[in-house]
C-alpha positions as a printed Julia matrix, in Angstrom:
275×3 Matrix{Float64}:
   2.7    12.21  -74.55
   4.23   11.41  -71.15
   2.58   12.27  -67.87
   4.37   12.84  -64.63
   3.54   10.22  -62.01
   2.26   11.74  -58.8
   2.67    8.62  -56.64
   5.11    5.77  -56.32
   4.92    2.38  -54.62
   5.95    2.54  -51.02
   7.09   -0.19  -48.66
   7.78    0.44  -45.0
  11.19   -0.53  -43.74
  11.18   -3.46  -41.29
   9.98   -2.18  -37.94
   8.92    1.23  -39.3
   5.24    0.86  -38.36
   6.16   -0.39  -34.91
   8.47    2.6   -34.5
   5.58    4.94  -35.39
   3.41    3.27  -32.75
   6.17    3.47  -30.12
   6.77    7.15  -30.81
   3.06    7.9   -30.56
   2.74    5.88  -27.35
   5.63    7.73  -25.72
   4.35   11.12  -26.89
   0.74   10.62  -25.76
   1.77    9.21  -22.37
   3.97   12.27  -21.85
   1.2    14.66  -22.89
  -1.54   12.92  -20.87
   0.47   11.71  -17.9
  -1.76   10.07  -15.3
  -4.73    9.74  -17.64
  -3.55    6.99  -20.01
  -3.98    3.41  -18.77
  -3.07    1.49  -21.94
  -1.89    2.19  -25.49
  -2.57   -0.83  -27.72
  -1.58   -1.51  -31.29
  -4.1    -3.75  -33.08
  -5.64   -4.46  -36.49
  -4.16   -5.39  -39.87
  -0.7    -4.02  -39.06
  -0.39   -6.6   -36.27
  -2.24   -9.47  -38.01
  -0.13   -9.23  -41.16
  -2.78   -8.0   -43.63
  -1.37   -4.49  -43.67
  -1.45   -2.61  -47.02
   1.6    -0.33  -47.2
   0.09    2.09  -49.76
   1.8     4.67  -51.98
   3.99    7.65  -51.31
   3.21   10.94  -53.03
   5.8    13.27  -54.52
   5.31   15.43  -51.43
   6.43   12.39  -49.4
   3.04   11.73  -47.78
   1.96    8.09  -47.49
  -1.44    7.63  -49.13
  -4.08    5.0   -49.81
  -2.76    2.28  -47.48
  -4.11    0.71  -44.3
  -4.57    2.76  -41.15
  -2.42    2.03  -38.13
  -5.02    1.22  -35.48
  -4.39    2.32  -31.91
  -6.57    1.83  -28.83
  -6.11    4.23  -25.92
  -7.68    3.16  -22.64
  -7.93    6.15  -20.3
  -8.75    6.44  -16.61
 -12.25    7.67  -15.82
 -12.31    6.32  -12.26
  -9.74    8.52  -10.52
  -9.91   11.41  -12.97
 -13.04   13.54  -13.22
 -13.84   13.78  -16.92
 -15.62   17.1   -17.31
 -16.63   18.25  -20.82
 -13.59   20.54  -20.81
 -11.25   17.64  -19.97
 -12.79   15.47  -22.7
 -12.39   18.27  -25.26
  -8.78   18.86  -24.24
  -8.1    15.11  -24.47
  -9.44   14.95  -28.02
  -7.43   17.98  -29.13
  -4.2    16.65  -27.62
  -4.74   13.16  -29.06
  -5.48   14.44  -32.58
  -2.52   16.85  -32.6
  -0.13   14.22  -31.25
  -1.26   11.64  -33.83
  -0.97   14.2   -36.67
   2.63   14.99  -35.7
   3.66   11.32  -35.74
   1.79    9.96  -38.79
  -1.33   10.74  -40.79
  -2.1     7.03  -40.92
  -2.73    6.67  -37.2
  -6.36    5.85  -36.44
  -7.11    6.35  -32.76
  -9.9     4.64  -30.8
 -10.36    5.9   -27.24
 -12.19    4.07  -24.46
 -12.63    4.78  -20.74
 -11.36    1.99  -18.51
 -14.85    1.39  -17.07
 -16.23    0.73  -20.58
 -13.19   -1.39  -21.4
 -13.95   -3.77  -18.53
 -17.68   -3.67  -19.19
 -17.19   -4.7   -22.83
 -14.5    -7.25  -21.89
 -16.55   -9.04  -19.25
 -19.6    -9.09  -21.54
 -17.47  -10.67  -24.27
 -17.98   -7.97  -26.9
 -16.63   -9.47  -30.19
 -14.87   -6.27  -31.29
 -12.99   -5.96  -28.02
 -12.21   -9.68  -27.97
 -10.53   -9.28  -31.37
  -8.47   -6.41  -29.95
  -7.43   -8.62  -27.02
  -6.49  -11.48  -29.36
  -4.47   -9.42  -31.83
  -3.4    -6.4   -29.82
   0.06   -5.59  -28.56
   0.32   -3.19  -25.62
   2.94   -0.51  -26.2
   2.12    0.96  -22.79
   0.05   -0.75  -20.12
  -0.56   -0.29  -16.4
  -1.84   -3.86  -16.26
  -5.36   -3.34  -17.59
  -4.94   -4.74  -21.11
  -2.57   -7.51  -20.05
  -4.97   -8.69  -17.35
  -7.85   -8.8   -19.82
  -5.71  -10.81  -22.25
  -4.93  -13.34  -19.51
  -8.61  -13.65  -18.67
  -9.38  -14.26  -22.34
  -6.67  -16.91  -22.55
  -7.99  -18.7   -19.46
 -11.61  -18.59  -20.75
 -12.45  -15.99  -18.12
 -13.99  -13.84  -20.84
 -16.82  -15.36  -22.87
 -19.76  -13.76  -24.69
 -22.73  -13.23  -22.37
 -26.4   -13.57  -23.29
 -26.65   -9.79  -23.04
 -24.03   -9.2   -25.73
 -25.59  -11.93  -27.91
 -28.95  -10.12  -27.82
 -27.31   -6.72  -28.34
 -25.68   -7.93  -31.55
 -28.81   -9.75  -32.68
 -30.86   -6.58  -32.14
 -28.63   -4.77  -34.62
 -29.79   -7.04  -37.44
 -33.24   -5.53  -38.06
 -31.79   -2.02  -37.95
 -29.14   -2.98  -40.5
 -31.79   -4.5   -42.78
 -33.88   -1.33  -42.41
 -30.82    0.78  -43.28
 -30.17   -1.41  -46.33
 -33.75   -0.89  -47.53
 -33.46    2.86  -46.95
 -30.16    3.02  -48.85
 -31.68    1.13  -51.79
 -34.62    3.54  -51.84
 -32.26    6.52  -51.71
 -30.19    5.02  -54.53
 -33.27    4.88  -56.77
 -34.16    8.47  -55.82
 -30.63    9.5   -56.82
 -31.26    7.88  -60.2
 -34.58    9.74  -60.39
 -32.81   13.07  -59.95
 -30.14   12.06  -62.46
 -32.83   11.41  -65.1
 -34.82   14.55  -64.24
 -31.71   16.72  -64.39
 -30.66   15.19  -67.71
 -34.15   15.8   -69.16
 -33.93   19.42  -68.02
 -30.5    19.71  -69.64
 -31.83   18.38  -72.97
 -34.66   20.93  -73.02
 -32.45   23.81  -71.85
 -30.04   22.97  -74.65
 -32.78   23.89  -77.12
 -33.79   27.0   -75.21
 -36.85   25.5   -73.52
 -37.18   26.17  -69.78
 -39.61   23.86  -67.93
 -41.53   25.61  -65.15
 -41.64   22.48  -62.99
 -40.67   18.81  -63.36
 -44.34   18.09  -64.14
 -43.9    19.97  -67.43
 -41.0    17.76  -68.58
 -43.05   15.07  -70.32
 -45.29   17.32  -72.49
 -42.34   19.57  -73.38
 -40.19   16.56  -74.34
 -42.99   15.14  -76.49
 -43.51   18.43  -78.3
 -39.98   19.78  -78.71
 -37.78   16.67  -78.75
 -39.86   13.73  -79.95
 -42.14   15.82  -82.19
 -39.16   17.29  -84.02
 -37.36   13.95  -84.34
 -34.57   14.9   -81.96
 -35.17   12.11  -79.45
 -36.73    8.66  -79.64
 -40.13    8.51  -77.92
 -38.91    5.54  -75.86
 -36.92    7.92  -73.68
 -40.01    9.91  -72.84
 -41.43    6.69  -71.41
 -38.23    6.24  -69.4
 -38.49    9.74  -67.92
 -42.18    9.23  -67.26
 -41.52    5.99  -65.37
 -38.86    7.67  -63.25
 -41.22   10.57  -62.53
 -43.9     8.16  -61.29
 -41.41    6.08  -59.3
 -39.92    9.17  -57.68
 -43.33   10.46  -56.6
 -44.3     7.09  -55.11
 -41.03    6.8   -53.16
 -41.03   10.4   -51.93
 -44.65   10.14  -50.79
 -43.84    7.07  -48.7
 -46.36    4.94  -50.55
 -43.56    2.47  -51.23
 -40.56    2.15  -48.91
 -38.72   -0.82  -50.37
 -37.07   -1.36  -53.75
 -35.79   -4.76  -54.89
 -32.28   -5.25  -56.2
 -33.64   -6.32  -59.6
 -35.64   -3.1   -59.9
 -32.62   -1.04  -58.9
 -30.43   -2.72  -61.54
 -33.01   -2.01  -64.23
 -33.43    1.62  -63.15
 -29.66    2.13  -63.09
 -29.22    0.76  -66.62
 -32.06    2.9   -67.94
 -30.72    6.03  -66.21
 -27.19    5.45  -67.54
 -28.51    4.9   -71.06
 -30.66    8.05  -70.89
 -27.74   10.14  -69.62
 -25.6     8.83  -72.47
 -28.27    9.74  -75.03
 -28.66   13.28  -73.66
 -24.9    13.76  -73.56
 -24.56   12.73  -77.19
 -27.54   14.88  -78.18
 -25.95   17.97  -76.62
 -22.46   17.2   -77.93
 -23.52   16.69  -81.54
 -25.44   19.93  -82.01
């Protein structure tokens, strides 16, 4: 049997990405005349690590790298009311959508641009190193010259700002691991429900799962009693995590829980499919 391919490999023609950026720069400067200070092309498309992607049968380019654009806009002369900010976002999104779906726009007021530059923010420094200004009133070019002459270096403030992010990231990692185990808990609970429902047994609450499984599944030789222990362990683990008694799960524990959950889901699937 042959299947119709819905995508095909796609390679941009030489200069095609640059042409997209130029067209966007010209369009956005025309739409937001007087507000735009700089339009900068940066990221993988400039550095050379750009992934071209695939083209669908509808001729849309999919799956490849974004084309990263920084717009620096004037917030010193222009009064940026909530209405102006909303209009700016709408115009920027519509203009980008007309040119290419791969455009990824980052906007920054000129006051923030200089604040981040003079503090030596690493993200902005990378933009200054790699970026190419497609439109510039002197702001981006001046910052690049300062970087080249060592006029921009990381300050103690930016060092501490980045260091302060570490504990939050670790806390987020712990939270994500806990949530991952809770997802496995619900996967096991739902599968246990499915096994009982398949035989016409409706548990009133999750607390009734274990006795019902012992009586109707293990007692009648439908399921190995080992899997009741698996469900029971997940029930206990879920209660402990949801109560806040434990807020951290190790990677080793997660790996074991994932394997047990996958095995249990496979057993329930086979049980339902074979009846």
